Structures are given as C-alpha cells and as structure tokens.
DOVOMI-184403 format. One record per residue (C-alpha): residue in three letters; x, y negated, z negated. Coordinates in steps of 0.5 Angstrom, whole numbers, padded with zeros to 4 digits, always signed. Example, Ala and Ser with C-alpha at 12.3 -4.5 7.8 and 13.67 -1.06 7.14 Angstrom:
Ala+0025+0009-0016Ser+0027+0002-0014
This chain:
Met-0127+0091+0188Gly-0126+0085+0183Lys-0131+0080+0180Lys-0130+0074+0184Ile-0126+0067+0180Asn-0131+0062+0180Arg-0126+0056+0179Val-0128+0049+0175Ser-0126+0045+0181Val-0122+0038+0181Glu-0123+0032+0184Leu-0118+0027+0183Asp-0120+0019+0183Ala-0114+0014+0182Asn-0119+0009+0182Gly-0115+0004+0186Ile-0108+0005+0182Lys-0103+0002+0186Ser-0098+0004+0182Leu-0095+0004+0174Pro-0091+0002+0170Asp-0084+0005+0168Asp-0086+0007+0160Glu-0094+0009+0163Ile-0091+0015+0167Lys-0087+0017+0161Thr-0092+0016+0157Ile-0096+0020+0161Leu-0092+0026+0161Arg-0089+0026+0154Gly-0097+0028+0152Ala-0097+0033+0158Asp-0091+0035+0155Asp-0096+0040+0149Leu-0100+0042+0154Ile-0096+0045+0160Met-0101+0051+0163Ser-0105+0050+0155Gly-0109+0044+0157Gly-0112+0040+0163Arg-0114+0033+0166Ala-0119+0031+0161Leu-0116+0033+0154Leu-0109+0030+0156Ala-0113+0023+0157Lys-0117+0025+0150Ile-0110+0025+0147Leu-0108+0018+0150Ala-0114+0015+0148Gly-0113+0018+0140Ser-0119+0021+0140Lys-0122+0026+0134Asp-0124+0030+0139Lys-0125+0037+0134Lys-0121+0041+0139Val-0115+0036+0139Leu-0115+0035+0131Glu-0115+0044+0131Leu-0109+0044+0136Lys-0106+0039+0132Leu-0105+0034+0139Asp-0106+0028+0134Tyr-0099+0029+0132Ser-0096+0028+0139Pro-0092+0022+0139Val-0096+0019+0144Tyr-0102+0020+0140Gly-0107+0014+0142Ala-0102+0010+0146Phe-0107+0008+0150Lys-0112+0006+0145Gly-0117+0000+0147Val-0117+0004+0154Ser-0123+0008+0156Gln-0122+0016+0158Lys-0124+0014+0165Asp-0119+0009+0166Ile-0114+0013+0163Leu-0116+0019+0167Ala-0115+0015+0173Lys-0108+0014+0171Ile-0107+0021+0170Asp-0110+0023+0177Trp-0104+0017+0180Met-0100+0021+0177Ile-0102+0028+0180Leu-0102+0025+0187His-0095+0022+0187Gln-0093+0029+0184Tyr-0091+0027+0177Leu-0096+0032+0175Asn-0099+0038+0178Ile-0105+0043+0177Glu-0105+0050+0177Tyr-0110+0055+0175Asp-0111+0059+0169Asn-0116+0064+0171Arg-0121+0059+0172Leu-0119+0053+0169Pro-0114+0048+0171Met-0108+0047+0168Leu-0103+0041+0168Val-0095+0042+0169Phe-0089+0039+0170Thr-0087+0038+0177Glu-0079+0038+0178Lys-0080+0030+0179Gly-0084+0029+0173Trp-0079+0034+0169Glu-0074+0031+0171Ile-0076+0024+0168Glu-0079+0028+0162Gln-0073+0032+0160Glu-0069+0026+0159Thr-0074+0022+0155Tyr-0075+0028+0150Ala-0068+0029+0150Glu-0067+0022+0147Glu-0073+0023+0142Leu-0070+0030+0139Leu-0063+0026+0139Asn-0067+0020+0135Lys-0069+0026+0130Leu-0063+0030+0130Ile-0059+0024+0127Glu-0064+0023+0123Ala-0065+0030+0120Ala-0057+0029+0119Glu-0057+0024+0115Asn-0062+0026+0110Gln-0059+0033+0111Thr-0064+0037+0113Tyr-0061+0042+0117Glu-0067+0046+0119Phe-0069+0041+0123Val-0064+0045+0128Glu-0069+0052+0128Thr-0074+0048+0132Leu-0070+0046+0138Lys-0068+0055+0139Asp-0071+0057+0145Arg-0073+0051+0148Asn-0072+0050+0155Arg-0064+0050+0157Ser-0063+0044+0161Met-0066+0039+0156Ile-0062+0042+0151Leu-0056+0042+0155Leu-0058+0034+0156Leu-0059+0034+0149Leu-0052+0036+0147Asp-0049+0031+0153Lys-0053+0025+0150Ile-0050+0028+0142Ala-0043+0028+0145Ala-0043+0021+0148Thr-0045+0018+0141Gly-0039+0019+0139Asn-0042+0021+0132Arg-0038+0025+0128Gly-0043+0025+0122Leu-0046+0029+0127Lys-0041+0036+0126Thr-0045+0039+0119Ile-0052+0040+0123Leu-0048+0042+0130Asp-0045+0047+0125Ala-0051+0049+0123Trp-0055+0049+0130Lys-0049+0054+0133Thr-0050+0059+0128Ile-0057+0060+0130Glu-0057+0060+0138Tyr-0055+0064+0144Lys-0048+0066+0146Arg-0048+0061+0151Val-0051+0054+0147Ser-0047+0056+0142Ala-0040+0056+0146Lys-0043+0049+0149Ile-0045+0046+0141Gln-0038+0048+0140Glu-0035+0044+0146Val-0039+0039+0143Ile-0036+0039+0137Asp-0029+0039+0139Val-0031+0032+0143Leu-0034+0028+0137Glu-0027+0031+0133Lys-0022+0029+0139Glu-0026+0021+0139Gly-0026+0021+0131Glu-0018+0021+0131Asn-0018+0016+0138Leu-0023+0011+0134Glu-0019+0011+0127Glu-0014+0006+0130Thr-0019+0001+0131Ala-0024+0002+0127Ser-0022-0003+0122Glu-0022-0008+0126Glu-0029-0007+0130Glu-0033-0005+0124Val-0030-0013+0122Leu-0033-0015+0129Ser-0039-0012+0129Phe-0041-0014+0122Ser-0040-0022+0124Ala-0043-0021+0130Asn-0049-0017+0127Lys-0050-0022+0121Lys-0049-0027+0126Trp-0055-0024+0130Leu-0059-0023+0124Ser-0059-0031+0121Ile-0064-0032+0127Pro-0071-0033+0125Val-0075-0026+0128Lys-0079-0030+0132Ile-0073-0033+0136Arg-0069-0026+0137Lys-0076-0023+0139Asp-0076-0029+0145Leu-0069-0028+0146Glu-0070-0021+0147Arg-0075-0022+0152Asn-0070-0027+0155Val-0065-0022+0160Trp-0064-0024+0167Cys-0063-0017+0171Ser-0060-0018+0178Asp-0063-0011+0179Cys-0070-0014+0177Cys-0068-0020+0180Asp-0072-0023+0174Val-0073-0025+0167Val-0074-0019+0163Gln-0073-0015+0155Ile-0066-0012+0153Val-0067-0006+0150Asn-0063-0001+0147Tyr-0058-0006+0146Thr-0050-0008+0142Val-0049-0015+0139Lys-0041-0016+0140Glu-0038-0022+0138Ser-0037-0027+0144Ser-0033-0034+0143Pro-0036-0038+0141Gly-0042-0035+0140Ile-0045-0027+0140Val-0048-0023+0147Leu-0052-0017+0147Glu-0050-0012+0151Gly-0056-0007+0153Lys-0061-0004+0159Cys-0066-0007+0163Lys-0073-0005+0160Ser-0076-0004+0167Cys-0070-0001+0171Gly-0065+0001+0166Ser-0060-0003+0168Asp-0054-0005+0165Val-0057-0013+0162Ala-0053-0018+0158Arg-0055-0024+0154Phe-0050-0029+0151Ile-0053-0033+0145Glu-0047-0040+0143
C-alpha cells in the first residue's frame, strides 16, 4: 500500500471583493502564465507585489511584464484578488504531488491568450525593426491556438515590413504552422499591392492629422484621451489603441474603450 500524501490545504478568501476591473483580471492572468503547474497563489502574489523574495529572483520571475503591477498593495489584499479569480473560475488549482499549483480555466485562458498574443505581436514588430530575427526561435513550441491567434493579428496589421521575419520564422516551424505563416505572408503582400494606389494620399492626411494632434500640449491630450463617450458603457471613458485622422474642420481619434473594448471616437476641433 502506497504512502498517503498529505496535501497542503487551500482556503480561498476573496475578503469581500465583489468584482475586479478588466485590467486587473488581465494582469493577474498574465502573471499566472509563468506559474502554470509550477507555482501557487502565494508566489503569484509576490510577483504582482514586486517582491524581492529569493525564489522570485532565482526563477527570474522579476522579468514578468506584470512584476510589481500591484506594488503598494499588501500581499494579503493581492492574495484576495487571486482568490476571487479562482472563485470566479478564471484560475483553478491542481495538485502536483502534495503542492497546490495554479492552472488556467477555459475562461481564463481565452482572455490570457489574447493578452499574450498582443504582447508577442509588439515584440515581433520590434524584432523586425531591429532585425533581431532570432526572436522567432522563442515562438516555437508555444501553445498552438495562441500562435494562430498571433498570426491572425499579424495579418490584420497589413505591415509588409514583417515579411522578412515571417520568412525566418517559417523555416523553423512545423508543417502546419509554417503553412499558416505563408498564408499570412501572402495576405500582407496582397494588401500591400492594394494599398500602394492610395498610400500617398493617406500618408499626407495621416501626417497632417498627427501634426495637429501633437501640437496640443501633453496634459490637454491626456485629458482628451480620458474624456470620450462610450455608448456601451453609457459613460465617459478613456480611449486606447487609437489612430488620429483628419475630420474637417479638425481631427478625430478613433480607437477602443479602455473599459469594455468597444469602438469609440473623439472629435477635436
């Protein structure tokens, strides 16, 4: 008869938290990504708090993009947020022998893969600009659904400057992913051909609009970004991921609501 394993018990306590804002949910999930089946609630709390704990530093968890995201918040309060995430089925706990480890639920992973894919897209664009094509080696053997989502995002950018780094990535990938990469390259080439006819006019308009926008003092620009009406939220919100376009007799910011992700716009005379 095998020896009985005394599992470390877990008592969840959200400490009265009724809800968490979307940005905190995404932050906690991003921090958890580095700990899936390798760490638990307490270690995640230390990452988010920006702790200099020996284990955090040894595992290089201080390199997490959300390290210190909740700096100034007590680890007890951070742990309550994490427990809320577990109680509301964004995260779950599975045991590795006797120790409780964090895992994603389907709901949590759906959010996290979107966050991580966007992060990888920005890194890929930066790598292409700096010609550090070896970055693609870090993409191999990652979660397949997230990689396919990343490739869809790359195609949506219409950025033909990514073709060279995509070619480099394609050479090291497995057959199915390599085929998808080639599809994205084909899309970028086709979109590039279609855009060439109108690029000159659009570049002039874009330059003019951004020049007007940047002529506004920084503080006022920040106030304008935080004073945009969202019809879905029925409230004034902050606009993010926006582009600046001409709109006689002024300009218009077109982007997303920071709270709910809906399309929003702000006209500026």
